N, CA, C and O of each residue as an XYZ file, in Angstrom:
480
protein
N     -17.774    -27.173    -89.505
C     -17.252    -26.328    -88.446
C     -15.922    -26.857    -87.944
O     -15.683    -28.064    -87.931
N     -15.084    -25.962    -87.542
C     -13.781    -26.316    -87.009
C     -13.897    -26.600    -85.519
O     -14.505    -25.825    -84.781
N     -13.317    -27.707    -85.078
C     -13.263    -28.022    -83.657
C     -12.200    -27.127    -83.038
O     -11.083    -27.047    -83.549
N     -12.536    -26.451    -81.937
C     -11.609    -25.511    -81.297
C     -11.359    -25.900    -79.851
O     -12.191    -26.555    -79.224
N     -10.211    -25.496    -79.325
C      -9.904    -25.674    -77.904
C     -10.771    -24.685    -77.123
O     -10.808    -23.497    -77.445
N     -11.458    -25.171    -76.112
C     -12.334    -24.320    -75.322
C     -11.592    -23.375    -74.395
O     -12.201    -22.444    -73.866
N     -10.307    -23.579    -74.181
C      -9.526    -22.734    -73.280
C      -8.797    -21.624    -74.034
O      -8.973    -20.447    -73.720
N      -7.972    -21.988    -75.032
C      -7.175    -20.955    -75.706
C      -7.720    -20.569    -77.082
O      -7.299    -19.554    -77.638
N      -8.649    -21.355    -77.647
C      -9.379    -20.946    -78.834
C      -8.892    -21.338    -80.213
O      -9.635    -21.112    -81.169
N      -7.709    -21.905    -80.403
C      -7.297    -22.227    -81.765
C      -8.002    -23.484    -82.270
O      -8.628    -24.205    -81.494
N      -7.898    -23.743    -83.578
C      -8.385    -25.027    -84.067
C      -7.710    -26.143    -83.259
O      -6.499    -26.108    -83.041
N      -8.484    -27.117    -82.824
C      -7.981    -28.157    -81.926
C      -7.016    -29.094    -82.639
O      -7.368    -29.735    -83.630
N      -5.813    -29.163    -82.128
C      -4.804    -30.115    -82.590
C      -4.268    -30.775    -81.330
O      -3.785    -30.099    -80.421
N      -4.355    -32.106    -81.279
C      -4.000    -32.843    -80.067
C      -2.609    -33.455    -80.168
O      -2.236    -34.041    -81.184
N      -1.864    -33.300    -79.095
C      -0.574    -33.963    -78.919
C      -0.587    -34.538    -77.516
O      -0.737    -33.799    -76.543
N      -0.433    -35.846    -77.400
C      -0.443    -36.537    -76.099
C      -1.741    -36.246    -75.330
O      -1.702    -35.931    -74.141
N      -2.876    -36.352    -76.006
C      -4.216    -36.178    -75.416
C      -4.485    -34.779    -74.875
O      -5.356    -34.603    -74.024
N      -3.751    -33.787    -75.356
C      -3.936    -32.412    -74.885
C      -3.772    -31.441    -76.050
O      -3.157    -31.767    -77.065
N      -4.334    -30.241    -75.887
C      -4.170    -29.174    -76.877
C      -2.683    -28.874    -77.031
O      -1.982    -28.678    -76.039
N      -2.205    -28.839    -78.257
C      -0.789    -28.581    -78.493
C      -0.401    -27.162    -78.053
O       0.766    -26.913    -77.752
N      -1.357    -26.235    -78.013
C      -1.062    -24.863    -77.639
C      -1.000    -24.650    -76.129
O      -0.022    -24.108    -75.615
N      -2.048    -25.078    -75.419
C      -2.128    -24.742    -73.986
C      -2.034    -25.958    -73.065
O      -2.005    -25.810    -71.843
N      -1.988    -27.160    -73.647
C      -1.861    -28.419    -72.893
C      -3.123    -28.808    -72.115
O      -3.051    -29.640    -71.210
N      -4.267    -28.227    -72.448
C      -5.539    -28.609    -71.847
C      -5.960    -29.962    -72.428
O      -5.857    -30.158    -73.639
N      -6.428    -30.894    -71.606
C      -6.886    -32.183    -72.144
C      -8.017    -31.997    -73.157
O      -8.965    -31.251    -72.910
N      -7.909    -32.681    -74.299
C      -8.921    -32.633    -75.356
C      -9.210    -34.051    -75.839
O      -8.364    -34.940    -75.743
N     -10.412    -34.243    -76.355
C     -10.753    -35.546    -76.903
C     -10.964    -35.502    -78.411
O     -10.768    -36.514    -79.084
N     -11.362    -34.346    -78.961
C     -11.577    -34.213    -80.400
C     -10.461    -33.382    -81.001
O      -9.979    -32.422    -80.398
N     -10.062    -33.770    -82.199
C      -8.984    -33.058    -82.862
C      -9.390    -32.686    -84.272
O     -10.286    -33.285    -84.867
N      -8.712    -31.689    -84.782
C      -8.932    -31.232    -86.136
C      -7.599    -30.638    -86.589
O      -7.018    -29.812    -85.885
N      -7.118    -31.051    -87.747
C      -5.894    -30.464    -88.289
C      -6.299    -29.685    -89.537
O      -5.934    -30.057    -90.652
N      -7.047    -28.615    -89.349
C      -7.687    -27.940    -90.468
C      -6.779    -26.940    -91.164
O      -5.766    -26.490    -90.629
N      -7.184    -26.620    -92.363
C      -6.490    -25.561    -93.078
C      -6.784    -24.213    -92.422
O      -6.056    -23.247    -92.653
N      -7.847    -24.130    -91.599
C      -8.161    -22.898    -90.859
C      -7.047    -22.560    -89.867
O      -6.962    -21.433    -89.380
N      -6.210    -23.527    -89.576
C      -5.078    -23.304    -88.686
C      -4.173    -22.191    -89.210
O      -3.620    -21.427    -88.419
N      -4.014    -22.090    -90.521
C      -3.156    -21.057    -91.100
C      -3.704    -19.663    -90.829
O      -2.941    -18.740    -90.544
N      -5.024    -19.503    -90.914
C      -5.642    -18.208    -90.586
C      -5.358    -17.847    -89.136
O      -5.017    -16.706    -88.824
N      -5.501    -18.825    -88.256
C      -5.263    -18.604    -86.828
C      -3.808    -18.194    -86.585
O      -3.550    -17.242    -85.848
N      -2.861    -18.902    -87.195
C      -1.439    -18.592    -86.992
C      -1.080    -17.211    -87.524
O      -0.360    -16.463    -86.863
N      -1.568    -16.869    -88.695
C      -1.192    -15.575    -89.262
C      -1.760    -14.415    -88.455
O      -1.191    -13.323    -88.459
N      -2.865    -14.635    -87.770
C      -3.451    -13.580    -86.934
C      -2.654    -13.347    -85.651
O      -2.708    -12.255    -85.087
N      -1.917    -14.351    -85.185
C      -1.312    -14.267    -83.857
C       0.206    -14.347    -83.806
O       0.801    -14.023    -82.779
N       0.842    -14.770    -84.884
C       2.282    -15.016    -84.820
C       3.068    -14.147    -85.777
O       2.544    -13.682    -86.790
N       4.352    -13.930    -85.441
C       5.209    -13.247    -86.401
C       5.374    -14.141    -87.619
O       5.355    -15.367    -87.506
N       5.536    -13.527    -88.778
C       5.677    -14.315    -89.992
C       6.479    -13.545    -91.018
O       6.544    -12.316    -90.996
N       7.088    -14.299    -91.919
C       7.827    -13.694    -93.022
C       6.922    -13.477    -94.215
O       7.072    -12.505    -94.956
N       5.986    -14.386    -94.395
C       5.114    -14.273    -95.554
C       3.805    -14.994    -95.358
O       3.738    -16.050    -94.728
N       2.759    -14.401    -95.913
C       1.437    -15.009    -95.913
C       0.851    -14.754    -97.287
O       0.899    -13.635    -97.798
N       0.298    -15.804    -97.880
C      -0.412    -15.661    -99.149
C      -1.840    -16.114    -98.933
O      -2.101    -17.126    -98.283
N      -2.761    -15.342    -99.492
C      -4.187    -15.647    -99.362
C      -4.768    -15.991   -100.726
O      -4.253    -15.574   -101.764
N      -5.837    -16.748   -100.701
C      -6.589    -17.053   -101.915
C      -7.551    -15.902   -102.193
O      -7.768    -15.054   -101.328
N      -8.117    -15.867   -103.371
C      -9.171    -14.897   -103.676
C      -8.727    -13.463   -103.645
O      -9.307    -12.658   -102.917
N      -7.712    -13.112   -104.414
C      -7.213    -11.736   -104.513
C      -6.796    -11.152   -103.159
O      -6.986     -9.964   -102.900
N      -6.238    -11.989   -102.319
C      -5.734    -11.518   -101.039
C      -6.771    -11.368    -99.950
O      -6.454    -10.873    -98.869
N      -8.013    -11.784   -100.204
C      -9.066    -11.629    -99.205
C      -9.578    -12.952    -98.654
O     -10.312    -12.968    -97.666
N      -9.202    -14.050    -99.274
C      -9.703    -15.357    -98.864
C      -8.882    -15.941    -97.724
O      -8.154    -15.232    -97.029
N      -9.015    -17.233    -97.553
C      -8.282    -17.948    -96.506
C      -6.791    -17.920    -96.789
O      -6.367    -17.797    -97.938
N      -6.007    -18.033    -95.737
C      -4.554    -18.100    -95.880
C      -4.207    -19.421    -96.561
O      -4.665    -20.482    -96.136
N      -3.395    -19.353    -97.621
C      -2.972    -20.550    -98.343
C      -1.528    -20.920    -98.020
O      -1.138    -22.081    -98.144
N      -0.728    -19.924    -97.601
C       0.676    -20.170    -97.275
C       1.060    -19.319    -96.070
O       0.744    -18.131    -96.005
N       1.743    -19.945    -95.120
C       2.273    -19.259    -93.935
C       3.741    -19.638    -93.838
O       4.084    -20.811    -93.989
N       4.615    -18.669    -93.588
C       6.029    -18.991    -93.373
C       6.615    -18.072    -92.319
O       6.249    -16.901    -92.209
N       7.535    -18.633    -91.548
C       8.201    -17.864    -90.492
C       9.575    -18.454    -90.240
O       9.775    -19.663    -90.352
N      10.518    -17.592    -89.899
C      11.852    -18.000    -89.487
C      11.948    -17.709    -87.999
O      11.958    -16.551    -87.581
N      12.019    -18.775    -87.199
C      12.030    -18.643    -85.741
C      13.192    -19.435    -85.167
O      13.363    -20.613    -85.479
N      13.981    -18.793    -84.334
C      15.123    -19.439    -83.691
C      15.992    -20.146    -84.726
O      16.498    -21.241    -84.478
N      16.162    -19.513    -85.888
C      17.026    -20.058    -86.927
C      16.420    -21.198    -87.729
O      17.120    -21.805    -88.540
N      15.159    -21.506    -87.535
C      14.518    -22.598    -88.249
C      13.350    -22.067    -89.069
O      12.563    -21.251    -88.590
N      13.245    -22.536    -90.307
C      12.172    -22.121    -91.216
C      10.960    -23.036    -91.023
O      11.081    -24.261    -91.057
N       9.803    -22.428    -90.823
C       8.541    -23.150    -90.715
C       7.647    -22.676    -91.842
O       7.449    -21.474    -92.020
N       7.106    -23.616    -92.603
C       6.189    -23.280    -93.683
C       4.996    -24.217    -93.646
O       5.117    -25.404    -93.343
N       3.853    -23.657    -93.960
C       2.623    -24.440    -94.066
C       1.888    -23.956    -95.305
O       1.709    -22.755    -95.510
N       1.467    -24.907    -96.126
C       0.759    -24.579    -97.360
C      -0.476    -25.454    -97.484
O      -0.493    -26.601    -97.038
N      -1.498    -24.897    -98.093
C      -2.678    -25.679    -98.448
C      -2.572    -25.964    -99.940
O      -2.565    -25.050   -100.764
N      -2.490    -27.239   -100.269
C      -2.432    -27.682   -101.666
C      -3.494    -28.755   -101.857
O      -3.511    -29.755   -101.139
N      -4.363    -28.548   -102.808
C      -5.440    -29.507   -103.114
C      -6.228    -29.873   -101.858
O      -6.602    -31.029   -101.661
N      -6.474    -28.872   -101.012
C      -7.266    -29.086    -99.805
C      -6.534    -29.786    -98.673
O      -7.143    -30.109    -97.653
N      -5.236    -30.027    -98.835
C      -4.445    -30.701    -97.801
C      -3.372    -29.769    -97.260
O      -2.858    -28.910    -97.976
N      -3.049    -29.950    -96.005
C      -2.035    -29.152    -95.335
C      -0.668    -29.788    -95.578
O      -0.463    -30.958    -95.254
N       0.268    -29.025    -96.147
C       1.641    -29.477    -96.403
C       2.561    -28.667    -95.495
O       2.527    -27.437    -95.513
N       3.372    -29.346    -94.712
C       4.182    -28.678    -93.693
C       5.672    -28.883    -93.921
O       6.103    -29.954    -94.347
N       6.452    -27.850    -93.635
C       7.912    -27.914    -93.649
C       8.389    -27.328    -92.335
O       8.066    -26.178    -92.038
N       9.148    -28.073    -91.531
C       9.631    -29.428    -91.746
C       8.467    -30.418    -91.845
O       7.391    -30.203    -91.286
N       8.717    -31.507    -92.574
C       7.686    -32.510    -92.850
C       7.400    -33.347    -91.603
O       8.052    -34.359    -91.345
N       6.416    -32.898    -90.846
C       5.999    -33.567    -89.609
C       4.480    -33.635    -89.573
O       3.817    -32.880    -90.285
N       3.909    -34.529    -88.756
C       2.464    -34.476    -88.552
C       2.089    -33.122    -87.942
O       2.907    -32.517    -87.248
N       0.865    -32.636    -88.188
C       0.488    -31.296    -87.715
C       0.763    -31.034    -86.233
O       1.265    -29.964    -85.888
N       0.451    -31.973    -85.361
C       0.665    -31.746    -83.925
C       2.146    -31.599    -83.610
O       2.519    -30.734    -82.817
N       2.999    -32.424    -84.212
C       4.451    -32.333    -83.983
C       5.022    -31.054    -84.590
O       5.920    -30.437    -84.017
N       4.494    -30.656    -85.764
C       4.942    -29.429    -86.411
C       4.626    -28.226    -85.521
O       5.472    -27.357    -85.311
N       3.391    -28.190    -85.000
C       3.009    -27.092    -84.109
C       3.844    -27.083    -82.835
O       4.228    -26.016    -82.357
N       4.127    -28.252    -82.283
C       4.955    -28.328    -81.079
C       6.352    -27.776    -81.359
O       6.900    -27.034    -80.544
N       6.933    -28.139    -82.515
C       8.253    -27.609    -82.892
C       8.191    -26.100    -83.106
O       9.106    -25.377    -82.712
N       7.106    -25.621    -83.736
C       6.919    -24.180    -83.939
C       6.844    -23.456    -82.596
O       7.467    -22.410    -82.418
N       6.086    -24.008    -81.657
C       5.948    -23.385    -80.340
C       7.255    -23.428    -79.551
O       7.541    -22.503    -78.791
N       8.044    -24.475    -79.715
C       9.369    -24.516    -79.072
C      10.265    -23.427    -79.638
O      10.971    -22.750    -78.889
N      10.243    -23.251    -80.957
C      11.042    -22.195    -81.583
C      10.541    -20.814    -81.161
O      11.344    -19.910    -80.929
N       9.227    -20.645    -81.061
C       8.667    -19.380    -80.579
C       9.115    -19.102    -79.150
O       9.480    -17.974    -78.817
N       9.087    -20.123    -78.311
C       9.509    -19.963    -76.920
C      10.976    -19.560    -76.852
O      11.360    -18.718    -76.040
N      11.782    -20.160    -77.700
C      13.211    -19.816    -77.750
C      13.389    -18.356    -78.172
O      14.183    -17.627    -77.578
N      12.651    -17.936    -79.194
C      12.723    -16.545    -79.669
C      12.193    -15.577    -78.622
O      12.689    -14.456    -78.510
N      11.192    -15.995    -77.856
C      10.572    -15.134    -76.850
C      11.511    -14.836    -75.682
O      11.290    -13.877    -74.942
N      12.549    -15.641    -75.511
C      13.505    -15.390    -74.422
C      14.166    -14.030    -74.563
O      14.523    -13.408    -73.563
N      14.332    -13.561    -75.798
C      15.007    -12.286    -76.029
C      14.086    -11.221    -76.633
O      14.547    -10.131    -76.972
N      12.796    -11.521    -76.769
C      11.862    -10.590    -77.389
C      10.639    -10.418    -76.486
O       9.751    -11.270    -76.460
N      10.603     -9.317    -75.752
C       9.521     -9.082    -74.791
C       8.155     -8.980    -75.466
O       7.162     -9.455    -74.915
N       8.087     -8.370    -76.648
C       6.804     -8.234    -77.350
C       6.266     -9.611    -77.754
O       5.069     -9.870    -77.631
N       7.128    -10.470    -78.224
C       6.713    -11.827    -78.589
C       6.270    -12.606    -77.355
O       5.276    -13.332    -77.393
N       7.004    -12.454    -76.274
C       6.650    -13.113    -75.009
C       5.252    -12.667    -74.554
O       4.458    -13.491    -74.100
N       4.955    -11.390    -74.673
C       3.644    -10.863    -74.289
C       2.552    -11.411    -75.204
O       1.462    -11.746    -74.738
N       2.834    -11.504    -76.490
C       1.873    -12.054    -77.445
C       1.527    -13.493    -77.107
O       0.357    -13.877    -77.130
N       2.541    -14.293    -76.793
C       2.318    -15.698    -76.442
C       1.528    -15.813    -75.151
O       0.650    -16.667    -75.029
N       1.835    -14.965    -74.196
C       1.120    -14.996    -72.908
C      -0.346    -14.629    -73.093
O      -1.222    -15.271    -72.513
N      -0.626    -13.594    -73.902
C      -2.014    -13.186    -74.153
C      -2.800    -14.280    -74.867
O      -4.008    -14.409    -74.669
N      -2.121    -15.061    -75.690
C      -2.793    -16.142    -76.427
C      -3.157    -17.301    -75.499
O      -4.001    -18.129    -75.842
N      -2.528    -17.363    -74.334
C      -2.819    -18.448    -73.389
C      -2.076    -19.731    -73.695
O      -2.467    -20.801    -73.227
N      -1.012    -19.641    -74.472
C      -0.259    -20.815    -74.869
C       0.809    -21.145    -73.838
O       1.383    -20.247    -73.223
N       1.070    -22.410    -73.654
C       2.122    -22.859    -72.745
C       3.480    -22.709    -73.435
O       3.697    -23.242    -74.523
N       4.387    -21.978    -72.789
C       5.743    -21.853    -73.352
C       6.486    -23.151    -73.129
O       6.221    -23.865    -72.161
N       7.400    -23.457    -74.006
C       8.167    -24.707    -73.912
C       9.498    -24.444    -73.275
O      10.294    -25.368    -73.105
């Protein structure tokens, strides 16, 4: 089972003893490949590839946000991220870029607010 944040609901990824998404204090962390499914359901993206004839888990997620390319791939059961950062730092950078993009995009701002994520 995937460990999830009890407040905002994504797979739990901790940065500075708190959920990287909503900043709620957490003690257990998980940097799962299920994170890609969660991101593709809630965020704008340029491309998503799924396993199993397009019906399985997300294997690749990519987005261009605030002029920066973010990519996440599952290879041999491991999460590979571009830019090459630990998962919590990668998500924090992604959320900063999303916050920057949300300054001029009301629909994106509303999406982030509904998700319960802390804007940067």
